[in-house]
C-alpha positions in Angstrom: 36.3 113.5 132.0 40.1 112.6 131.2 40.9 113.0 127.1 44.4 111.9 125.7 46.9 110.8 128.2 48.7 112.5 131.3 46.2 115.8 133.4 43.8 116.7 131.1 46.6 118.3 128.9 46.7 116.1 126.1 49.8 113.6 125.5 52.7 115.0 127.3 51.6 118.1 129.6 52.3 121.7 129.6 55.9 120.9 129.9 56.3 118.9 127.0 57.4 121.4 124.8 59.9 122.4 126.9 61.8 118.5 127.3 61.1 118.7 123.7 63.6 121.6 122.8 66.1 121.0 125.6 66.3 116.9 123.6 66.7 118.6 120.4 69.8 120.5 121.5 71.1 117.8 123.6 71.2 116.0 120.1 72.2 118.9 118.1 75.3 119.7 120.6 76.5 116.0 120.3 76.6 115.7 116.5 78.5 119.4 116.3 80.9 118.1 119.2 81.4 114.9 116.9 81.6 116.5 114.3 84.1 118.8 115.4 86.3 115.6 116.3 86.4 113.9 113.2 87.4 117.2 111.6 90.7 117.6 113.8 91.4 113.9 113.8 91.6 113.7 110.4 93.7 117.1 110.3 96.1 115.4 112.7 96.4 112.4 110.8 96.8 113.5 107.0 98.4 116.8 108.4 101.3 117.9 106.1 105.0 117.2 107.6 107.0 118.7 103.9 105.4 122.2 104.6 109.0 124.4 105.9 108.4 126.6 108.7 111.0 129.8 109.8 111.4 127.4 113.7 112.8 124.5 111.1 115.3 127.0 108.3 119.1 125.9 109.4 120.8 129.0 109.9 123.1 129.2 107.5 119.9 129.3 104.9 118.4 132.4 106.9 121.8 134.2 106.4 122.8 133.4 102.7 118.7 134.9 102.3 119.9 138.0 103.8 123.4 138.4 101.9 121.3 137.9 98.6 118.8 140.3 99.9 122.2 142.6 99.8 121.4 142.7 103.8 125.0 141.8 104.8 127.8 143.2 103.2 130.2 140.3 102.4 132.8 141.1 105.3 129.4 140.3 107.7 128.2 136.9 106.5 131.9 136.0 106.2 132.1 136.4 110.6 128.5 135.1 110.6 129.2 131.8 108.6 131.8 130.9 110.4 129.4 131.8 113.9 127.0 129.7 112.8 129.7 126.4 111.3 131.2 127.0 114.7 128.5 126.7 117.1 125.5 125.0 115.1 126.5 121.1 114.2 125.6 119.8 110.8 122.7 117.5 110.3 123.1 114.5 108.5 120.1 113.5 106.4 
């Protein structure tokens, strides 16, 4: 006499817990991926562009900072400033 559904093992059989666990893992991984994608999208859309980075700092500004710190004397500063102004095109804003 059969009780319940399946082959005498209740509703889902002996492997039903495995498929339930596998389904839970798949659902959680989908939710985690969706949340990470939303965070990445939010950060890329609302990224601040006004923060200066070292690569975007003009060479003359770096030279002035080094002179102000005392790393360069006035002769070195004048020589490097001349070299920079000759080789670097001035960017108009």
